[in-house]
C-alpha positions in Angstrom: -20.6 -27.0 -25.9 -23.6 -29.2 -26.8 -22.4 -31.8 -24.2 -22.9 -28.8 -21.5 -26.2 -27.4 -23.1 -28.0 -30.9 -23.4 -27.7 -33.1 -20.3 -27.1 -36.9 -21.1 -25.5 -36.0 -24.3 -22.0 -37.5 -25.2 -19.5 -37.7 -28.2 -17.5 -41.0 -28.9 -14.8 -41.7 -31.5 -14.1 -38.1 -31.9 -11.6 -36.9 -34.7 -10.6 -33.4 -35.8 -10.7 -30.1 -33.7 -13.1 -27.8 -32.0 -13.2 -25.9 -35.3 -13.9 -28.9 -37.7 -14.4 -32.4 -36.7 -16.4 -35.5 -36.5 -17.5 -38.1 -34.1 -18.4 -41.7 -34.8 -21.2 -41.9 -32.6 -23.3 -39.1 -30.8 -25.3 -40.8 -27.8 -28.2 -39.1 -25.8 -29.1 -40.9 -22.6 -27.6 -44.2 -23.9 -29.4 -44.0 -27.2 -27.2 -43.9 -30.3 -28.2 -40.8 -32.6 -25.6 -41.6 -35.2 -22.5 -39.9 -36.8 -21.9 -36.4 -36.5 -19.8 -33.7 -38.1 -19.4 -30.0 -37.2 -17.5 -26.9 -38.6 -17.3 -23.7 -36.7 -19.4 -20.6 -38.2 -17.3 -17.4 -37.3 -19.7 -14.9 -39.0 -22.2 -15.9 -36.0 -20.0 -14.1 -33.6 -21.1 -10.9 -35.0 -24.6 -11.8 -33.8 -23.4 -12.9 -30.3 -23.5 -16.5 -30.9 -21.3 -19.5 -30.9 -22.4 -21.5 -33.6 -21.6 -24.6 -35.7 -22.9 -26.2 -38.8 -23.7 -29.7 -37.9 -24.5 -32.9 -39.9 -26.0 -36.0 -38.4 -26.5 -39.4 -40.0 -28.3 -41.8 -37.8 -31.2 -44.2 -37.4 -33.7 -41.6 -36.5 -32.7 -38.5 -38.2 -30.5 -37.7 -41.1 -29.8 -33.9 -41.9 -27.9 -30.8 -41.1 -28.4 -27.4 -39.7 -26.8 -24.7 -37.5 -26.8 -25.1 -33.8 -24.9 -23.1 -31.1 -25.5 -20.9 -27.9 -26.3 -17.4 -27.3 -26.6 -15.2 -24.1 -29.4 -16.3 -21.9 -30.1 -19.5 -24.2 -29.2 -23.1 -23.7 -29.3 -23.9 -27.1 -30.2 -22.1 -30.4 -30.8 -23.7 -34.0 -31.9 -22.4 -37.3 -32.1 -23.6 -40.9 -32.2 -27.4 -39.8 -33.4 -29.6 -42.5 -33.6 -33.5 -42.8 -35.6 -36.8 -42.8 -36.9 -38.5 -39.7 -37.7 -42.3 -39.8 -41.4 -42.0 -38.4 -41.5 -45.6 -36.8 -38.8 -44.9 -34.3 -40.3 -41.6 -33.6 -43.9 -42.6 -33.3 -43.4 -45.7 -31.2 -42.1 -43.7 -28.4 -45.3 -42.0 -27.8 -48.3 -43.8 -29.4 -50.3 -46.4 -27.3 -49.8 -49.2 -29.8 -46.9 -50.4 -31.7 -47.0 -49.0 -35.3 -45.0 -49.7 -38.7 -45.1 -46.8 -41.3 -44.2 -45.9 -44.7 -43.1 -42.7 -46.5 -40.5 -40.1 -45.5 -41.0 -37.5 -42.9 -39.2 -34.3 -43.7 -38.3 -31.7 -40.9 -37.9 -28.1 -41.7 -36.9 -26.1 -38.5 -36.6 -22.3 -39.1 -35.6 -21.4 -35.5 -35.3 -22.9 -32.0 -34.3 -21.1 -28.8 -34.1 -23.4 -25.6 -33.9 -21.4 -22.3 -34.0 -23.1 -18.8 -34.5 -26.4 -20.6 -37.5 -25.4 -22.6 -38.3 -24.1 -26.0 -39.2 -20.3 -25.8 -39.0 -19.9 -29.5 -39.9 -22.5 -32.0 -41.0 -22.5 -35.8 -40.9 -25.9 -37.5 -42.8 -27.9 -39.9 -43.0 -31.8 -40.2 -44.3 -33.2 -43.7 -45.0 -36.8 -44.1 -45.3 -37.4 -47.8 -47.2 -40.4 -49.1 -47.8 -41.3 -45.6 -48.9 -44.8 -45.1 -49.7 -46.8 -41.8 -48.9 -50.6 -42.2 -49.3 -52.1 -38.9 -51.5 -52.5 -36.8 -53.7 -51.7 -39.9 -53.1 -50.7 -43.4 -54.2 -47.1 -44.0 -53.1 -44.5 -46.6 -53.0 -41.0 -45.1 -51.8 -39.0 -48.0 -49.8 -35.9 -47.2 -49.7 -35.2 -43.5 -48.4 -31.9 -42.0 -47.5 -31.0 -38.6 -46.8 -27.4 -37.6 -44.9 -26.5 -34.6 -44.5 -23.3 -32.6 -43.7 -22.0 -29.1 -45.2 -19.0 -27.2 -42.6 -19.4 -24.4 -45.5 -20.7 -22.1 -46.0 -23.9 -24.2 -45.1 -25.7 -27.4 -48.1 -26.2 -29.5 -48.7 -28.3 -32.7 -51.5 -28.6 -35.4 -52.0 -31.8 -37.3 -53.7 -32.0 -40.7 -53.6 -34.2 -43.9 -54.7 -33.8 -47.6 -55.1 -36.2 -50.4 -56.5 -39.0 -48.4 -60.1 -40.7 -48.0 -59.4 -40.9 -44.2 -59.2 -37.2 -42.8 -57.0 -36.5 -40.1 -57.1 -33.1 -37.9 -55.9 -32.3 -34.4 -53.5 -30.3 -32.1 -51.4 -30.8 -28.9 -49.5 -28.6 -26.5 -46.6 -29.4 -24.1 -46.0 -27.3 -21.0 -42.5 -26.4 -19.3 -43.4 -28.7 -16.3 -44.0 -31.8 -18.6 -47.7 -31.8 -18.8 -49.2 -32.4 -22.2 -52.6 -32.5 -23.9 -53.4 -34.3 -27.3 -56.6 -34.7 -29.4 -56.9 -36.2 -32.8 -60.2 -36.2 -35.0 -60.0 -39.0 -37.5 -62.8 -39.4 -40.1 -62.5 -42.8 -41.7 -63.0 -43.1 -45.5 -65.3 -45.3 -47.2 -62.5 -47.8 -47.9 -61.7 -47.9 -44.1 -61.3 -51.7 -43.1 -63.3 -53.1 -40.0 -59.9 -53.6 -38.3 -59.3 -50.0 -38.5 -62.7 -48.9 -37.4 -62.3 -51.2 -34.3 -59.0 -49.7 -33.5 -60.6 -46.2 -33.8 -63.4 -47.3 -31.4 -60.7 -48.5 -28.9 -58.8 -45.5 -28.9 -61.3 -42.8 -29.2 -65.2 -41.8 -29.0 -67.4 -41.9 -32.0 -68.7 -38.4 -32.8 -71.7 -37.2 -34.8 -71.1 -37.5 -38.5 -69.0 -40.8 -38.2 -65.5 -39.3 -36.9 -63.5 -40.5 -34.0 -62.1 -38.1 -31.3 -59.0 -39.4 -29.8 -57.7 -37.4 -26.7 -54.9 -37.8 -24.0 -53.4 -36.0 -21.4 -50.9 -36.4 -18.7 -47.2 -35.7 -17.5 -44.1 -37.0 -19.0 
């Protein structure tokens, strides 16, 4: 089911049945996502869905939730929780290599993908005791990213608390692959010269001492 709904997805070292089983490796576009297990959820049939409770234990994400298909949807998911390894996630998208510390917890309330793009999405990423270790050392406190979809775009809002350095921003992704990103970083009094230099190379100094980092383009 998922192999049909998600291009490039494959299961390896499979055991069990279609109703309950496991695979030693789940692979997406050649990248190993980890060990996966599944169990069929017959009660979802009453809602018109074919659904499984899925667990994943991998290098990027460890967690569980309910995934399936529904009429008119490529993939539906709800009640997904787990921990994300931020280094492996961030280094695919940021302009400089980073090393971080602190767990990132995902709470995904609902997701519906139609024609390859989320037309419904409600999720929160919480990075507790967030620390940037490389390229500079910086404590970011509690970072939260709220994700949503209007059907026309996926949008996210970023903010943090309990840190000298304040971070806020937003981003959006369109179905055709275009994206827009902006982040306002207000360095605290303890910010190192190296961190200020990095902000100056990535963004523009604003009135009041904050730096605005923007980016846009196409995947």
